[in-house]
ROSE-4610 file (N, C-alpha, C; in Angstrom, 1 decimal, always signed):
// ROSE-4610
residu = [M/M/M/K/K/K/L/L/L/S/S/S/F/F/F/E/E/E/N/N/N/L/L/L/K/K/K/N/N/N/E/E/E/I/I/I/A/A/A/E/E/E/I/I/I/L/L/L/D/D/D/I/I/I/N/N/N/S/S/S/D/D/D/E/E/E/V/V/V/H/H/H/T/T/T/D/D/D/T/T/T/A/A/A/L/L/L/T/T/T/G/G/G/S/S/S/D/D/D/H/H/H/W/W/W/D/D/D/S/S/S/F/F/F/A/A/A/M/M/M/L/L/L/S/S/S/A/A/A/V/V/V/A/A/A/L/L/L/V/V/V/T/T/T/Q/Q/Q/Y/Y/Y/T/T/T/E/E/E/K/K/K/Q/Q/Q/V/V/V/S/S/S/L/L/L/G/G/G/D/D/D/L/L/L/S/S/S/N/N/N/L/L/L/A/A/A/T/T/T/V/V/V/N/N/N/D/D/D/F/F/F/V/V/V/S/S/S/L/L/L/L/L/L/Q/Q/Q/N/N/N/L/L/L/K/K/K/E/E/E/S/S/S]
num = [1/1/1/2/2/2/3/3/3/4/4/4/5/5/5/6/6/6/7/7/7/8/8/8/9/9/9/10/10/10/11/11/11/12/12/12/13/13/13/14/14/14/15/15/15/16/16/16/17/17/17/18/18/18/19/19/19/20/20/20/21/21/21/22/22/22/23/23/23/24/24/24/25/25/25/26/26/26/27/27/27/28/28/28/29/29/29/30/30/30/31/31/31/32/32/32/33/33/33/34/34/34/35/35/35/36/36/36/37/37/37/38/38/38/39/39/39/40/40/40/41/41/41/42/42/42/43/43/43/44/44/44/45/45/45/46/46/46/47/47/47/48/48/48/49/49/49/50/50/50/51/51/51/52/52/52/53/53/53/54/54/54/55/55/55/56/56/56/57/57/57/58/58/58/59/59/59/60/60/60/61/61/61/62/62/62/63/63/63/64/64/64/65/65/65/66/66/66/67/67/67/68/68/68/69/69/69/70/70/70/71/71/71/72/72/72/73/73/73/74/74/74/75/75/75/76/76/76/77/77/77/78/78/78/79/79/79]
x = [+14.8/+13.8/+13.0/+13.2/+12.1/+10.3/+9.3/+8.3/+7.9/+8.1/+7.3/+6.8/+6.3/+6.2/+7.4/+8.3/+8.9/+9.5/+9.8/+11.0/+10.5/+8.5/+8.1/+7.1/+7.2/+6.9/+7.8/+7.9/+8.1/+7.8/+8.2/+7.3/+5.9/+4.9/+4.0/+3.2/+4.8/+4.1/+4.0/+5.6/+5.0/+3.5/+2.7/+1.9/+0.9/+0.7/-0.3/+0.2/+1.6/+1.2/+1.8/+1.8/+2.1/+3.6/+3.7/+5.1/+5.6/+6.1/+6.1/+6.3/+6.5/+5.9/+4.5/+3.4/+2.2/+1.5/+2.9/+1.9/+2.5/+1.0/+1.1/+0.4/+0.5/-0.1/-1.8/-1.8/-3.7/-3.9/-3.2/-3.9/-4.7/-6.1/-6.8/-6.2/-7.1/-7.3/-8.5/-9.7/-10.8/-11.2/-11.3/-12.8/-11.5/-9.9/-9.1/-8.7/-8.5/-8.3/-7.5/-6.0/-4.6/-5.0/-6.2/-6.0/-7.1/-6.8/-7.5/-6.8/-7.6/-6.7/-5.7/-5.4/-2.9/-3.0/-3.1/-3.0/-2.7/-3.8/-3.9/-3.9/-3.2/-2.7/-1.0/-0.2/+0.5/+1.3/-0.1/+0.1/+0.2/-0.2/-0.6/+1.1/+1.7/+3.8/+4.1/+3.8/+4.4/+4.7/+3.8/+3.3/+3.4/+3.4/+3.9/+5.4/+6.3/+7.6/+8.3/+7.3/+7.3/+8.1/+6.5/+5.7/+6.0/+6.4/+6.1/+4.7/+3.4/+2.5/+1.4/+0.1/-0.6/-2.3/-2.4/-3.4/-4.3/-5.9/-6.7/-6.9/-7.5/-8.0/-8.7/-9.3/-10.5/-10.4/-9.0/-8.9/-8.1/-7.1/-6.6/-7.8/-9.2/-10.6/-11.1/-10.3/-11.0/-10.4/-9.0/-7.6/-8.4/-8.5/-9.4/-8.2/-7.0/-5.4/-4.2/-3.1/-2.2/-1.6/-1.8/-1.5/-1.9/-3.6/-4.2/-3.4/-2.4/-1.8/-0.4/+0.3/+0.9/+1.3/-0.2/-0.3/-0.3/-1.0/-1.7/-0.1/+1.1/+2.0/+3.3/+2.7/+2.9/+2.3/+1.3/+0.4/+0.5/+1.0/+0.4/+2.9/+3.4/+5.0/+5.2/+4.6/+4.1/+3.4/+2.6/+2.2/+2.2]
y = [+0.4/+1.2/+1.9/+3.1/+3.8/+3.7/+3.2/+3.4/+4.1/+4.7/+6.9/+6.3/+7.4/+7.3/+7.5/+8.8/+8.5/+7.1/+6.7/+4.6/+4.0/+4.2/+3.1/+3.0/+5.1/+5.4/+3.8/+3.3/+2.4/+1.4/+1.4/-0.6/+0.0/+1.0/+1.3/+1.6/+2.2/+2.3/+0.5/-0.1/-1.9/-2.5/-2.3/-3.2/-2.1/-0.8/+0.2/+0.1/-1.1/-0.8/+0.8/+1.5/+2.6/+3.3/+4.4/+5.3/+5.4/+5.8/+6.4/+7.2/+8.5/+9.7/+9.8/+8.8/+9.3/+9.2/+8.6/+8.4/+9.4/+9.8/+10.4/+10.2/+10.8/+10.5/+9.9/+11.5/+11.4/+10.6/+9.7/+9.1/+7.9/+7.9/+6.8/+5.7/+4.9/+3.8/+2.8/+2.9/+3.1/+3.7/+3.3/+2.5/+3.3/+2.9/+3.0/+1.0/+1.5/+0.6/-0.4/-0.2/-0.3/-0.8/-0.8/-1.8/-2.7/-3.7/-4.6/-5.5/-7.1/-7.7/-8.2/-8.7/-8.7/-7.8/-6.7/-5.6/-5.6/-6.1/-6.1/-7.0/-8.7/-9.9/-9.3/-8.6/-8.2/-7.0/-5.9/-4.8/-6.2/-7.8/-8.5/-8.6/-8.9/-9.3/-8.6/-7.3/-5.1/-5.6/-5.7/-6.1/-6.5/-7.6/-9.3/-9.5/-8.2/-8.3/-7.3/-6.0/-4.3/-4.9/-5.2/-6.1/-7.2/-8.1/-9.8/-9.7/-9.1/-9.4/-9.8/-9.4/-9.9/-9.4/-9.4/-8.2/-9.0/-9.3/-9.7/-9.1/-8.7/-8.5/-7.9/-7.5/-6.2/-5.7/-6.2/-4.8/-4.3/-4.4/-3.2/-2.9/-4.0/-3.2/-1.6/-1.3/-0.5/+0.3/+0.4/+1.5/+2.9/+4.3/+5.4/+5.5/+5.4/+6.4/+5.4/+6.4/+5.6/+5.8/+7.7/+7.6/+7.1/+6.3/+5.3/+3.8/+3.4/+2.3/+2.8/+3.3/+4.1/+4.0/+4.6/+4.7/+3.1/+2.4/+0.4/+0.1/+1.0/+0.0/+0.3/+1.7/+3.0/+1.6/+1.6/+1.3/+0.2/-0.3/-2.4/-2.4/-1.1/-1.7/-1.5/-0.1/-0.3/-1.0/-1.8/-2.1/-4.0]
z = [+7.5/+7.3/+7.6/+7.3/+8.0/+7.4/+7.4/+6.8/+6.7/+4.8/+5.1/+3.8/+3.1/+2.2/+0.3/+0.9/+0.1/+0.4/+1.2/+1.3/+0.1/+0.3/+0.0/-1.1/-2.0/-3.1/-4.2/-4.9/-5.3/-5.6/-4.6/-4.2/-4.6/-4.4/-4.2/-5.6/-6.8/-7.8/-9.5/-8.3/-8.6/-8.5/-7.9/-6.8/-8.0/-8.6/-8.9/-10.6/-10.6/-12.5/-13.2/-11.9/-12.7/-12.1/-13.3/-12.8/-11.3/-10.9/-8.9/-9.3/-10.5/-10.4/-10.6/-10.6/-10.6/-9.4/-8.1/-6.3/-6.5/-5.2/-4.2/-3.2/-1.9/-0.6/-0.5/-2.0/-2.6/-3.9/-3.7/-5.5/-4.5/-5.7/-5.1/-5.1/-3.8/-3.9/-4.8/-3.6/-4.4/-5.6/-5.7/-7.5/-7.8/-8.3/-9.3/-10.0/-11.1/-12.2/-11.6/-11.1/-10.2/-9.0/-9.1/-7.1/-7.5/-8.3/-8.3/-7.5/-7.5/-6.2/-6.1/-8.1/-6.9/-7.0/-6.8/-6.6/-4.7/-4.8/-2.7/-2.6/-3.5/-3.0/-3.4/-3.8/-3.9/-2.6/-2.2/-0.8/+0.1/+0.6/+1.2/+1.5/+0.5/+0.7/+1.2/+1.3/+1.5/+2.6/+3.7/+4.5/+5.1/+5.0/+5.8/+5.5/+4.6/+4.7/+5.2/+5.6/+6.5/+7.6/+8.1/+8.9/+9.9/+9.9/+10.0/+10.7/+9.9/+10.4/+9.1/+9.5/+8.6/+8.3/+7.1/+6.6/+5.8/+5.8/+4.9/+3.4/+2.3/+0.7/+1.6/+3.1/+3.1/+4.1/+4.5/+5.2/+4.5/+3.2/+2.4/+1.1/+0.5/+0.8/+0.8/+2.4/+3.2/+2.3/+1.9/+1.5/+0.6/+1.4/+0.0/-0.7/+0.6/-1.1/-0.5/-0.7/-0.7/+0.7/+1.4/+2.0/+3.7/+2.8/+3.6/+4.5/+3.0/+2.4/+3.8/+3.4/+3.9/+5.7/+6.3/+7.5/+8.3/+7.0/+7.8/+8.2/+7.3/+7.6/+8.6/+8.3/+9.7/+10.7/+11.5/+12.6/+12.9/+11.2/+12.0/+12.5/+12.0/+12.2/+14.0/+14.0/+15.5/+16.0/+16.2/+17.3/+17.5]
């Protein structure tokens, strides 16, 4: 599966515990009540699932938007 926003949108919505129609590339992660430690742990699992690589919560805490998260996944998959 290609790691694109459209392909990951539903899983990102599940991580953030919001409806998928509320998820956009510019959806803020930083400062969002939905981007809590549980969401970050779920995001770590998603990264591992799709890239077979590990990231830390620190790596994820620096992400400002959903687009940043998708870019991280794409970069890890390519490396």
